[in-house]
mmCIF file of the N, C-alpha and C atoms, coordinates in Angstrom:
data_MODEL
# 
_entry.id   MODEL 
# 
loop_
_atom_site.group_PDB 
_atom_site.id 
_atom_site.type_symbol 
_atom_site.label_atom_id 
_atom_site.label_alt_id 
_atom_site.label_comp_id 
_atom_site.label_asym_id 
_atom_site.label_entity_id 
_atom_site.label_seq_id 
_atom_site.pdbx_PDB_ins_code 
_atom_site.Cartn_x 
_atom_site.Cartn_y 
_atom_site.Cartn_z 
_atom_site.occupancy 
_atom_site.B_iso_or_equiv 
_atom_site.pdbx_formal_charge 
_atom_site.auth_seq_id 
_atom_site.auth_comp_id 
_atom_site.auth_asym_id 
_atom_site.auth_atom_id 
_atom_site.pdbx_PDB_model_num 
ATOM 1   N N  . MET A 1 1  ? 46.503 -0.399 21.946 1.00 0.00 ? 1  MET A N  1 
ATOM 2   C CA . MET A 1 1  ? 45.593 0.555  22.240 1.00 0.00 ? 1  MET A CA 1 
ATOM 3   C C  . MET A 1 1  ? 44.425 -0.199 23.041 1.00 0.00 ? 1  MET A C  1 
ATOM 4   N N  . THR A 1 2  ? 44.125 0.441  24.245 1.00 0.00 ? 2  THR A N  1 
ATOM 5   C CA . THR A 1 2  ? 43.099 -0.092 25.194 1.00 0.00 ? 2  THR A CA 1 
ATOM 6   C C  . THR A 1 2  ? 41.956 0.516  24.971 1.00 0.00 ? 2  THR A C  1 
ATOM 7   N N  . THR A 1 3  ? 40.881 -0.147 24.953 1.00 0.00 ? 3  THR A N  1 
ATOM 8   C CA . THR A 1 3  ? 39.616 0.203  24.834 1.00 0.00 ? 3  THR A CA 1 
ATOM 9   C C  . THR A 1 3  ? 38.700 0.201  26.239 1.00 0.00 ? 3  THR A C  1 
ATOM 10  N N  . ILE A 1 4  ? 37.781 0.984  26.246 1.00 0.00 ? 4  ILE A N  1 
ATOM 11  C CA . ILE A 1 4  ? 37.065 1.069  27.604 1.00 0.00 ? 4  ILE A CA 1 
ATOM 12  C C  . ILE A 1 4  ? 36.677 -0.280 28.016 1.00 0.00 ? 4  ILE A C  1 
ATOM 13  N N  . ARG A 1 5  ? 36.143 -1.069 27.167 1.00 0.00 ? 5  ARG A N  1 
ATOM 14  C CA . ARG A 1 5  ? 35.490 -2.448 27.565 1.00 0.00 ? 5  ARG A CA 1 
ATOM 15  C C  . ARG A 1 5  ? 36.643 -3.350 27.834 1.00 0.00 ? 5  ARG A C  1 
ATOM 16  N N  . ALA A 1 6  ? 37.829 -3.108 27.383 1.00 0.00 ? 6  ALA A N  1 
ATOM 17  C CA . ALA A 1 6  ? 38.934 -4.090 27.784 1.00 0.00 ? 6  ALA A CA 1 
ATOM 18  C C  . ALA A 1 6  ? 39.505 -3.715 29.062 1.00 0.00 ? 6  ALA A C  1 
ATOM 19  N N  . ASP A 1 7  ? 39.453 -2.484 29.613 1.00 0.00 ? 7  ASP A N  1 
ATOM 20  C CA . ASP A 1 7  ? 39.983 -2.238 30.838 1.00 0.00 ? 7  ASP A CA 1 
ATOM 21  C C  . ASP A 1 7  ? 39.003 -2.530 32.043 1.00 0.00 ? 7  ASP A C  1 
ATOM 22  N N  . GLU A 1 8  ? 39.508 -3.230 32.862 1.00 0.00 ? 8  GLU A N  1 
ATOM 23  C CA . GLU A 1 8  ? 38.792 -3.866 33.977 1.00 0.00 ? 8  GLU A CA 1 
ATOM 24  C C  . GLU A 1 8  ? 38.145 -2.642 34.877 1.00 0.00 ? 8  GLU A C  1 
ATOM 25  N N  . ASN A 1 9  ? 38.842 -1.531 34.846 1.00 0.00 ? 9  ASN A N  1 
ATOM 26  C CA . ASN A 1 9  ? 38.179 -0.444 35.794 1.00 0.00 ? 9  ASN A CA 1 
ATOM 27  C C  . ASN A 1 9  ? 37.343 0.526  34.994 1.00 0.00 ? 9  ASN A C  1 
ATOM 28  N N  . LEU A 1 10 ? 37.192 0.384  33.697 1.00 0.00 ? 10 LEU A N  1 
ATOM 29  C CA . LEU A 1 10 ? 36.434 1.093  33.078 1.00 0.00 ? 10 LEU A CA 1 
ATOM 30  C C  . LEU A 1 10 ? 35.082 0.325  32.196 1.00 0.00 ? 10 LEU A C  1 
ATOM 31  N N  . LYS A 1 11 ? 35.349 -0.817 32.216 1.00 0.00 ? 11 LYS A N  1 
ATOM 32  C CA . LYS A 1 11 ? 34.459 -1.852 31.441 1.00 0.00 ? 11 LYS A CA 1 
ATOM 33  C C  . LYS A 1 11 ? 32.916 -1.706 31.736 1.00 0.00 ? 11 LYS A C  1 
ATOM 34  N N  . ASP A 1 12 ? 32.466 -1.314 32.825 1.00 0.00 ? 12 ASP A N  1 
ATOM 35  C CA . ASP A 1 12 ? 30.985 -1.116 33.246 1.00 0.00 ? 12 ASP A CA 1 
ATOM 36  C C  . ASP A 1 12 ? 30.553 0.333  33.073 1.00 0.00 ? 12 ASP A C  1 
ATOM 37  N N  . ILE A 1 13 ? 31.400 1.260  32.736 1.00 0.00 ? 13 ILE A N  1 
ATOM 38  C CA . ILE A 1 13 ? 30.761 2.623  32.483 1.00 0.00 ? 13 ILE A CA 1 
ATOM 39  C C  . ILE A 1 13 ? 30.012 2.725  31.222 1.00 0.00 ? 13 ILE A C  1 
ATOM 40  N N  . PRO A 1 14 ? 28.846 3.026  31.136 1.00 0.00 ? 14 PRO A N  1 
ATOM 41  C CA . PRO A 1 14 ? 27.963 3.281  30.249 1.00 0.00 ? 14 PRO A CA 1 
ATOM 42  C C  . PRO A 1 14 ? 28.510 4.175  29.094 1.00 0.00 ? 14 PRO A C  1 
ATOM 43  N N  . VAL A 1 15 ? 28.274 3.829  27.798 1.00 0.00 ? 15 VAL A N  1 
ATOM 44  C CA . VAL A 1 15 ? 28.899 4.714  26.625 1.00 0.00 ? 15 VAL A CA 1 
ATOM 45  C C  . VAL A 1 15 ? 27.582 5.050  25.856 1.00 0.00 ? 15 VAL A C  1 
ATOM 46  N N  . LEU A 1 16 ? 27.307 6.351  25.630 1.00 0.00 ? 16 LEU A N  1 
ATOM 47  C CA . LEU A 1 16 ? 26.200 6.787  24.781 1.00 0.00 ? 16 LEU A CA 1 
ATOM 48  C C  . LEU A 1 16 ? 26.752 7.644  23.684 1.00 0.00 ? 16 LEU A C  1 
ATOM 49  N N  . ILE A 1 17 ? 26.591 7.276  22.567 1.00 0.00 ? 17 ILE A N  1 
ATOM 50  C CA . ILE A 1 17 ? 27.264 8.023  21.389 1.00 0.00 ? 17 ILE A CA 1 
ATOM 51  C C  . ILE A 1 17 ? 26.333 8.856  20.885 1.00 0.00 ? 17 ILE A C  1 
ATOM 52  N N  . MET A 1 18 ? 26.607 10.102 20.617 1.00 0.00 ? 18 MET A N  1 
ATOM 53  C CA . MET A 1 18 ? 25.749 11.042 20.019 1.00 0.00 ? 18 MET A CA 1 
ATOM 54  C C  . MET A 1 18 ? 26.396 11.647 18.658 1.00 0.00 ? 18 MET A C  1 
ATOM 55  N N  . SER A 1 19 ? 25.708 11.467 17.593 1.00 0.00 ? 19 SER A N  1 
ATOM 56  C CA . SER A 1 19 ? 26.400 11.942 16.246 1.00 0.00 ? 19 SER A CA 1 
ATOM 57  C C  . SER A 1 19 ? 25.328 12.510 15.378 1.00 0.00 ? 19 SER A C  1 
ATOM 58  N N  . ALA A 1 20 ? 25.704 13.340 14.509 1.00 0.00 ? 20 ALA A N  1 
ATOM 59  C CA . ALA A 1 20 ? 24.841 13.977 13.399 1.00 0.00 ? 20 ALA A CA 1 
ATOM 60  C C  . ALA A 1 20 ? 24.707 12.861 12.232 1.00 0.00 ? 20 ALA A C  1 
ATOM 61  N N  . SER A 1 21 ? 25.671 11.987 12.310 1.00 0.00 ? 21 SER A N  1 
ATOM 62  C CA . SER A 1 21 ? 25.668 10.897 11.291 1.00 0.00 ? 21 SER A CA 1 
ATOM 63  C C  . SER A 1 21 ? 24.912 9.658  11.582 1.00 0.00 ? 21 SER A C  1 
ATOM 64  N N  . ARG A 1 22 ? 23.766 9.660  11.142 1.00 0.00 ? 22 ARG A N  1 
ATOM 65  C CA . ARG A 1 22 ? 22.977 8.493  11.412 1.00 0.00 ? 22 ARG A CA 1 
ATOM 66  C C  . ARG A 1 22 ? 23.393 7.066  10.960 1.00 0.00 ? 22 ARG A C  1 
ATOM 67  N N  . GLY A 1 23 ? 24.224 7.263  9.957  1.00 0.00 ? 23 GLY A N  1 
ATOM 68  C CA . GLY A 1 23 ? 24.920 6.030  9.390  1.00 0.00 ? 23 GLY A CA 1 
ATOM 69  C C  . GLY A 1 23 ? 25.870 5.275  10.498 1.00 0.00 ? 23 GLY A C  1 
ATOM 70  N N  . LEU A 1 24 ? 26.233 6.076  11.582 1.00 0.00 ? 24 LEU A N  1 
ATOM 71  C CA . LEU A 1 24 ? 27.347 5.480  12.395 1.00 0.00 ? 24 LEU A CA 1 
ATOM 72  C C  . LEU A 1 24 ? 26.552 4.817  13.606 1.00 0.00 ? 24 LEU A C  1 
ATOM 73  N N  . GLU A 1 25 ? 25.172 4.598  13.574 1.00 0.00 ? 25 GLU A N  1 
ATOM 74  C CA . GLU A 1 25 ? 24.560 3.941  14.729 1.00 0.00 ? 25 GLU A CA 1 
ATOM 75  C C  . GLU A 1 25 ? 25.096 2.401  14.848 1.00 0.00 ? 25 GLU A C  1 
ATOM 76  N N  . GLN A 1 26 ? 25.163 1.710  13.783 1.00 0.00 ? 26 GLN A N  1 
ATOM 77  C CA . GLN A 1 26 ? 25.554 0.185  13.847 1.00 0.00 ? 26 GLN A CA 1 
ATOM 78  C C  . GLN A 1 26 ? 26.963 0.183  14.157 1.00 0.00 ? 26 GLN A C  1 
ATOM 79  N N  . SER A 1 27 ? 27.864 0.926  13.771 1.00 0.00 ? 27 SER A N  1 
ATOM 80  C CA . SER A 1 27 ? 29.202 1.028  13.863 1.00 0.00 ? 27 SER A CA 1 
ATOM 81  C C  . SER A 1 27 ? 29.558 1.293  15.507 1.00 0.00 ? 27 SER A C  1 
ATOM 82  N N  . ALA A 1 28 ? 28.630 2.316  16.072 1.00 0.00 ? 28 ALA A N  1 
ATOM 83  C CA . ALA A 1 28 ? 28.819 2.488  17.573 1.00 0.00 ? 28 ALA A CA 1 
ATOM 84  C C  . ALA A 1 28 ? 28.585 1.538  18.358 1.00 0.00 ? 28 ALA A C  1 
ATOM 85  N N  . LEU A 1 29 ? 27.421 0.774  17.938 1.00 0.00 ? 29 LEU A N  1 
ATOM 86  C CA . LEU A 1 29 ? 26.890 -0.329 18.696 1.00 0.00 ? 29 LEU A CA 1 
ATOM 87  C C  . LEU A 1 29 ? 27.849 -1.552 18.604 1.00 0.00 ? 29 LEU A C  1 
ATOM 88  N N  . ASP A 1 30 ? 28.497 -1.688 17.454 1.00 0.00 ? 30 ASP A N  1 
ATOM 89  C CA . ASP A 1 30 ? 29.368 -2.772 17.128 1.00 0.00 ? 30 ASP A CA 1 
ATOM 90  C C  . ASP A 1 30 ? 30.513 -2.647 18.042 1.00 0.00 ? 30 ASP A C  1 
ATOM 91  N N  . ALA A 1 31 ? 31.072 -1.336 18.085 1.00 0.00 ? 31 ALA A N  1 
ATOM 92  C CA . ALA A 1 31 ? 32.179 -0.958 18.868 1.00 0.00 ? 31 ALA A CA 1 
ATOM 93  C C  . ALA A 1 31 ? 32.096 -1.079 20.394 1.00 0.00 ? 31 ALA A C  1 
ATOM 94  N N  . GLY A 1 32 ? 30.996 -1.271 20.820 1.00 0.00 ? 32 GLY A N  1 
ATOM 95  C CA . GLY A 1 32 ? 30.777 -1.468 22.379 1.00 0.00 ? 32 GLY A CA 1 
ATOM 96  C C  . GLY A 1 32 ? 29.978 -0.289 22.928 1.00 0.00 ? 32 GLY A C  1 
ATOM 97  N N  . ALA A 1 33 ? 29.444 0.560  22.200 1.00 0.00 ? 33 ALA A N  1 
ATOM 98  C CA . ALA A 1 33 ? 28.532 1.570  22.913 1.00 0.00 ? 33 ALA A CA 1 
ATOM 99  C C  . ALA A 1 33 ? 27.184 0.963  23.511 1.00 0.00 ? 33 ALA A C  1 
ATOM 100 N N  . ASN A 1 34 ? 26.642 1.489  24.510 1.00 0.00 ? 34 ASN A N  1 
ATOM 101 C CA . ASN A 1 34 ? 25.533 0.911  24.933 1.00 0.00 ? 34 ASN A CA 1 
ATOM 102 C C  . ASN A 1 34 ? 24.325 1.417  24.144 1.00 0.00 ? 34 ASN A C  1 
ATOM 103 N N  . ASP A 1 35 ? 24.492 2.630  23.546 1.00 0.00 ? 35 ASP A N  1 
ATOM 104 C CA . ASP A 1 35 ? 23.282 3.341  22.971 1.00 0.00 ? 35 ASP A CA 1 
ATOM 105 C C  . ASP A 1 35 ? 23.776 4.385  21.977 1.00 0.00 ? 35 ASP A C  1 
ATOM 106 N N  . PHE A 1 36 ? 22.925 4.902  21.036 1.00 0.00 ? 36 PHE A N  1 
ATOM 107 C CA . PHE A 1 36 ? 23.386 5.934  20.003 1.00 0.00 ? 36 PHE A CA 1 
ATOM 108 C C  . PHE A 1 36 ? 22.289 6.757  19.984 1.00 0.00 ? 36 PHE A C  1 
ATOM 109 N N  . ILE A 1 37 ? 22.374 8.096  19.953 1.00 0.00 ? 37 ILE A N  1 
ATOM 110 C CA . ILE A 1 37 ? 21.152 8.977  19.585 1.00 0.00 ? 37 ILE A CA 1 
ATOM 111 C C  . ILE A 1 37 ? 21.781 9.921  18.646 1.00 0.00 ? 37 ILE A C  1 
ATOM 112 N N  . ALA A 1 38 ? 21.003 10.001 17.621 1.00 0.00 ? 38 ALA A N  1 
ATOM 113 C CA . ALA A 1 38 ? 21.316 10.895 16.253 1.00 0.00 ? 38 ALA A CA 1 
ATOM 114 C C  . ALA A 1 38 ? 20.779 12.264 16.482 1.00 0.00 ? 38 ALA A C  1 
ATOM 115 N N  . LYS A 1 39 ? 21.652 13.197 16.298 1.00 0.00 ? 39 LYS A N  1 
ATOM 116 C CA . LYS A 1 39 ? 21.357 14.498 16.215 1.00 0.00 ? 39 LYS A CA 1 
ATOM 117 C C  . LYS A 1 39 ? 20.660 14.916 15.043 1.00 0.00 ? 39 LYS A C  1 
ATOM 118 N N  . PRO A 1 40 ? 19.719 15.899 15.314 1.00 0.00 ? 40 PRO A N  1 
ATOM 119 C CA . PRO A 1 40 ? 19.268 16.702 16.429 1.00 0.00 ? 40 PRO A CA 1 
ATOM 120 C C  . PRO A 1 40 ? 18.301 15.542 17.150 1.00 0.00 ? 40 PRO A C  1 
ATOM 121 N N  . PHE A 1 41 ? 18.374 15.742 18.642 1.00 0.00 ? 41 PHE A N  1 
ATOM 122 C CA . PHE A 1 41 ? 17.736 14.784 19.486 1.00 0.00 ? 41 PHE A CA 1 
ATOM 123 C C  . PHE A 1 41 ? 16.779 15.498 20.279 1.00 0.00 ? 41 PHE A C  1 
ATOM 124 N N  . ASP A 1 42 ? 15.881 14.892 20.719 1.00 0.00 ? 42 ASP A N  1 
ATOM 125 C CA . ASP A 1 42 ? 14.907 15.465 21.724 1.00 0.00 ? 42 ASP A CA 1 
ATOM 126 C C  . ASP A 1 42 ? 15.477 15.509 23.161 1.00 0.00 ? 42 ASP A C  1 
ATOM 127 N N  . MET A 1 43 ? 15.859 16.455 23.747 1.00 0.00 ? 43 MET A N  1 
ATOM 128 C CA . MET A 1 43 ? 16.331 16.416 25.191 1.00 0.00 ? 43 MET A CA 1 
ATOM 129 C C  . MET A 1 43 ? 15.759 15.509 26.135 1.00 0.00 ? 43 MET A C  1 
ATOM 130 N N  . GLY A 1 44 ? 14.512 15.350 26.059 1.00 0.00 ? 44 GLY A N  1 
ATOM 131 C CA . GLY A 1 44 ? 13.679 14.543 27.016 1.00 0.00 ? 44 GLY A CA 1 
ATOM 132 C C  . GLY A 1 44 ? 14.074 13.087 26.682 1.00 0.00 ? 44 GLY A C  1 
ATOM 133 N N  . ASP A 1 45 ? 14.271 12.635 25.365 1.00 0.00 ? 45 ASP A N  1 
ATOM 134 C CA . ASP A 1 45 ? 14.699 11.327 25.042 1.00 0.00 ? 45 ASP A CA 1 
ATOM 135 C C  . ASP A 1 45 ? 16.205 11.051 25.556 1.00 0.00 ? 45 ASP A C  1 
ATOM 136 N N  . MET A 1 46 ? 17.032 12.050 25.546 1.00 0.00 ? 46 MET A N  1 
ATOM 137 C CA . MET A 1 46 ? 18.384 11.853 25.922 1.00 0.00 ? 46 MET A CA 1 
ATOM 138 C C  . MET A 1 46 ? 18.259 11.892 27.312 1.00 0.00 ? 46 MET A C  1 
ATOM 139 N N  . ILE A 1 47 ? 17.694 12.568 28.082 1.00 0.00 ? 47 ILE A N  1 
ATOM 140 C CA . ILE A 1 47 ? 17.682 12.429 29.702 1.00 0.00 ? 47 ILE A CA 1 
ATOM 141 C C  . ILE A 1 47 ? 17.107 11.016 30.142 1.00 0.00 ? 47 ILE A C  1 
ATOM 142 N N  . SER A 1 48 ? 16.184 10.579 29.236 1.00 0.00 ? 48 SER A N  1 
ATOM 143 C CA . SER A 1 48 ? 15.404 9.164  29.616 1.00 0.00 ? 48 SER A CA 1 
ATOM 144 C C  . SER A 1 48 ? 16.502 8.211  29.535 1.00 0.00 ? 48 SER A C  1 
ATOM 145 N N  . ARG A 1 49 ? 17.269 8.264  28.354 1.00 0.00 ? 49 ARG A N  1 
ATOM 146 C CA . ARG A 1 49 ? 18.364 7.185  28.166 1.00 0.00 ? 49 ARG A CA 1 
ATOM 147 C C  . ARG A 1 49 ? 19.430 7.239  29.003 1.00 0.00 ? 49 ARG A C  1 
ATOM 148 N N  . VAL A 1 50 ? 19.966 8.431  29.373 1.00 0.00 ? 50 VAL A N  1 
ATOM 149 C CA . VAL A 1 50 ? 21.013 8.725  30.402 1.00 0.00 ? 50 VAL A CA 1 
ATOM 150 C C  . VAL A 1 50 ? 20.558 8.040  31.650 1.00 0.00 ? 50 VAL A C  1 
ATOM 151 N N  . ARG A 1 51 ? 19.245 8.423  32.119 1.00 0.00 ? 51 ARG A N  1 
ATOM 152 C CA . ARG A 1 51 ? 18.849 7.720  33.391 1.00 0.00 ? 51 ARG A CA 1 
ATOM 153 C C  . ARG A 1 51 ? 18.777 6.287  33.343 1.00 0.00 ? 51 ARG A C  1 
ATOM 154 N N  . THR A 1 52 ? 18.483 5.784  32.208 1.00 0.00 ? 52 THR A N  1 
ATOM 155 C CA . THR A 1 52 ? 18.556 4.100  32.040 1.00 0.00 ? 52 THR A CA 1 
ATOM 156 C C  . THR A 1 52 ? 19.878 3.610  32.342 1.00 0.00 ? 52 THR A C  1 
ATOM 157 N N  . TYR A 1 53 ? 20.981 4.304  32.208 1.00 0.00 ? 53 TYR A N  1 
ATOM 158 C CA . TYR A 1 53 ? 22.119 3.792  32.158 1.00 0.00 ? 53 TYR A CA 1 
ATOM 159 C C  . TYR A 1 53 ? 22.990 4.192  33.752 1.00 0.00 ? 53 TYR A C  1 
ATOM 160 N N  . ILE A 1 54 ? 22.380 5.095  34.373 1.00 0.00 ? 54 ILE A N  1 
ATOM 161 C CA . ILE A 1 54 ? 22.933 5.560  35.561 1.00 0.00 ? 54 ILE A CA 1 
ATOM 162 C C  . ILE A 1 54 ? 22.241 4.921  36.633 1.00 0.00 ? 54 ILE A C  1 
ATOM 163 N N  . LYS A 1 55 ? 21.281 4.095  36.521 1.00 0.00 ? 55 LYS A N  1 
ATOM 164 C CA . LYS A 1 55 ? 20.543 3.519  37.591 1.00 0.00 ? 55 LYS A CA 1 
ATOM 165 C C  . LYS A 1 55 ? 21.437 2.442  38.226 1.00 0.00 ? 55 LYS A C  1 
# 
C-alpha cells in the first residue's frame, strides 16, 4: 500500500482530516495529516486552516 507521503508526486499535498470523532486527532496527525478539525466545526476556522495550506 502506498501512502500519500510516500508517493513523490503527492507528498507535498496538504492533508486536512475532518471527523466527528475527536479521539482520532492524534492518530490522524501521527499518520501524516497536516491538520485535524473536529466536527461540528466553525466554517470560518475551516476556511482559515485551508488558506494556511494552500498558500
